[in-house]
C-alpha positions in Angstrom: 107.2 56.1 164.3 103.6 55.5 165.5 101.2 53.9 163.2 98.6 56.3 161.7 95.2 56.0 163.2 93.0 53.4 161.6 89.5 54.2 160.2 86.4 52.9 161.9 86.0 50.5 159.0 89.5 49.1 159.5 89.0 48.7 163.3 85.7 46.9 162.7 87.2 44.6 160.1 90.1 43.8 162.4 87.7 43.2 165.4 85.6 40.8 163.2 88.7 38.9 162.0 90.2 38.6 165.5 86.8 37.3 166.8 86.5 34.9 163.9 89.9 33.4 164.4 89.1 32.8 168.1 85.6 31.4 167.4 86.7 29.2 164.6 89.6 27.9 166.7 87.2 26.9 169.4 84.3 25.6 167.3 85.8 24.8 163.9 83.2 24.1 161.1 80.3 24.6 163.6 81.1 28.3 164.1 78.4 30.7 163.0 78.5 34.3 161.9 76.3 35.1 165.0 78.9 33.7 167.3 81.6 35.7 165.6 79.4 38.9 166.1 78.9 38.1 169.8 82.7 37.5 170.2 83.5 40.8 168.5 80.9 42.7 170.5 79.0 43.9 167.5 75.7 43.1 165.8 75.3 40.2 163.4 74.1 42.6 160.7 77.3 44.5 161.0 79.3 41.4 160.4 77.1 40.7 157.3 77.8 44.2 156.0 81.5 43.4 156.0 81.3 39.7 155.0 78.3 38.4 153.2 79.1 34.7 153.8 81.2 32.5 156.1 83.4 31.7 153.0 84.1 35.5 152.5 85.1 35.7 156.2 87.4 32.7 156.0 89.0 34.2 152.8 89.6 37.5 154.6 91.3 35.5 157.4 93.6 33.9 154.8 94.4 37.3 153.4 95.2 38.7 156.8 97.3 35.7 157.7 99.3 35.8 154.4 99.8 39.5 154.8 101.3 39.0 158.2 103.5 36.1 156.9 104.8 38.4 154.2 105.6 41.2 156.8 107.4 38.7 159.0 109.4 37.3 156.0 110.6 40.8 155.1 111.7 41.3 158.7 113.3 37.8 159.0 115.3 38.1 155.7 115.7 34.3 155.2 117.6 34.9 152.0 120.4 36.6 153.9 120.9 33.7 156.3 122.9 30.4 155.8 120.7 27.7 154.2 119.4 25.9 157.3 118.9 29.1 159.2 117.0 30.6 156.2 114.6 27.6 156.3 114.1 28.1 160.0 113.3 31.7 159.5 110.7 30.9 156.8 109.1 28.3 159.1 109.3 30.7 162.1 107.5 33.4 160.1 104.7 31.0 159.2 104.6 29.6 162.8 104.4 33.0 164.4 101.3 33.8 162.3 100.1 30.3 162.4 99.4 30.3 166.1 96.8 33.0 165.6 95.5 31.5 162.4 96.0 27.8 163.0 92.3 27.3 162.4 92.9 28.0 158.7 94.8 24.8 158.4 91.6 22.9 159.3 89.4 25.0 157.0 89.6 23.3 153.6 90.2 26.5 151.7 92.3 25.5 148.7 92.3 29.0 147.4 94.0 30.2 150.6 96.6 27.4 150.5 97.3 28.1 146.9 97.8 31.8 147.5 100.2 30.9 150.3 102.2 28.7 148.0 102.4 31.5 145.4 103.6 34.0 148.0 106.2 31.7 149.6 107.1 29.7 146.4 109.9 31.9 145.0 111.5 32.5 148.4 111.4 28.8 149.4 112.5 27.6 146.0 115.5 30.0 146.0 116.5 28.7 149.4 116.2 25.1 148.3 118.3 25.8 145.2 121.0 27.3 147.4 120.7 24.2 149.6 121.2 22.0 146.7 124.2 23.9 145.4 125.8 23.7 148.8 125.3 19.9 148.9 122.8 20.1 151.8 120.0 18.6 149.6 120.1 15.5 147.5 120.3 16.0 143.7 118.4 12.8 142.7 115.0 14.3 143.5 113.6 17.3 141.7 113.5 20.6 143.5 109.8 20.8 142.8 109.1 17.6 144.7 111.4 18.7 147.5 109.5 22.0 147.7 106.2 20.1 147.9 107.6 17.8 150.6 108.9 20.8 152.6 105.4 22.5 152.3 103.7 19.4 153.6 106.1 18.9 156.5 105.7 22.6 157.4 101.9 22.6 157.4 101.3 19.4 159.2 104.4 19.5 161.4 103.8 23.0 162.6 100.2 22.4 163.4 101.0 19.3 165.5 104.0 20.8 167.2 102.1 23.9 168.2 99.1 21.8 169.4 101.6 19.8 171.5 102.8 23.0 173.2 106.2 23.5 171.5 107.1 27.2 171.3 107.5 28.8 167.9 111.3 28.6 167.8 111.3 25.0 169.0 108.6 24.0 166.5 110.4 25.8 163.7 113.7 24.1 164.5 112.1 20.7 164.8 110.3 20.9 161.5 113.4 22.0 159.6 115.4 19.3 161.4 113.0 16.6 160.4 112.9 17.9 156.8 116.7 18.0 156.5 117.7 14.9 158.5 114.6 12.7 158.7 113.1 11.5 161.9 115.8 9.0 162.8 118.7 9.8 165.0 122.2 10.0 163.5 123.3 6.6 165.1 120.3 4.9 163.5 121.1 6.3 160.1 124.7 5.1 160.3 123.6 1.6 161.4 121.1 1.3 158.6 123.7 2.5 156.0 126.2 -0.1 157.3 123.6 -3.0 157.1 122.7 -2.1 153.5 126.2 -2.3 152.1 
């Protein structure tokens, strides 16, 4: 079924946000509203009518990114997959949006990060609980701490993996693999275990 036509306001907002993500990705903190307007092909005054400050624009980018992650999570259905595959689906949903909004990870917007944690928290926590029940996760560390560790690995690992040219699927599998098995190879883990006995 085709999407209903968007209003002019919606199209203008989308154009500004698309332009902002590109300009911020290229220029980071140095990006200006004027450069966003030029990239969007509209006047600076128009951008200011929609977003009074740069902070409002960055907040709107966060909202757009989180909305897309939510849509992708609904489509990916991580709760219906086996534990490891469920984690990969969560990371893939974040990564597929993260490519477009990777700049947000460099923007120190704690409000956006906190909203992301709230949105993902219950889903990820349910997956981690399932992983613990299945024996895939250790039980000597709290699930809250494991969830924090997972979040940190996802944010930093995805950013670096995508910067290094890994595709979304490769990056998602790599991040979950490091989270679940560490960075060492299986032979190293067995040797270390044997030497500590």
